[in-house]
C-alpha positions in Angstrom: 31.8 159.9 91.1 31.8 156.2 91.3 34.0 153.5 89.8 32.2 150.9 87.6 33.6 148.3 85.0 31.8 148.5 81.7 30.2 145.2 81.0 28.1 145.5 77.6 26.1 147.7 75.4 23.1 145.7 74.2 19.6 147.0 72.5 20.2 150.7 73.7 21.3 149.6 77.3 24.5 150.1 78.8 25.5 147.9 81.8 28.1 148.7 84.5 29.4 146.6 87.3 30.1 148.6 90.8 32.8 147.4 93.0 29.9 145.8 95.5 29.1 143.4 92.5 25.8 145.1 91.6 25.0 145.6 88.0 23.3 148.8 86.7 21.7 149.3 83.3 21.7 152.9 81.8 19.1 153.8 79.4 20.9 157.2 78.6 24.4 158.6 78.1 25.3 162.4 77.8 26.3 162.8 74.3 29.4 164.5 75.4 30.5 161.5 77.3 29.6 159.2 74.3 31.9 161.5 71.8 34.7 160.5 74.2 33.9 156.8 74.3 32.1 154.7 71.8 30.8 152.4 74.1 28.3 151.1 71.4 30.9 149.5 69.0 34.2 149.6 71.0 34.7 146.2 72.3 38.2 147.4 73.7 36.2 149.1 76.1 34.3 146.0 77.7 35.8 145.0 81.0 37.6 148.5 81.5 37.3 150.5 84.7 35.5 153.8 84.4 34.8 156.5 87.0 31.1 157.8 86.2 28.6 160.1 87.6 24.8 159.5 86.8 21.5 160.8 87.5 18.1 159.4 88.0 15.5 160.9 85.7 11.8 160.4 87.0 8.9 160.2 84.2 6.4 163.0 84.9 3.4 160.3 83.8 4.7 157.5 85.9 6.4 158.1 89.1 7.7 154.8 89.4 9.6 154.7 86.3 13.1 155.7 86.5 15.8 156.1 83.9 19.4 156.2 84.9 21.2 158.5 82.7 25.2 158.6 82.7 26.5 162.2 82.8 30.2 161.7 82.8 32.6 159.2 82.0 36.5 159.0 82.7 38.5 155.9 81.5 40.8 154.8 84.8 
């Protein structure tokens, strides 16, 4: 689990900033995590810190294509 600040949701992409200053963009979020936190439309979550776990999903057709998926979220 890593701590990160939720920065934005735009056009299907969720952006979080980690403590090292690096932004990471996630294309997918586990439905259970989305049911807990409405990242798409709840603007009060922007700027809030979460503890999150994520996975890397490699596309079968293109090994260079990686999709980052949030598996779980916990508001801190």
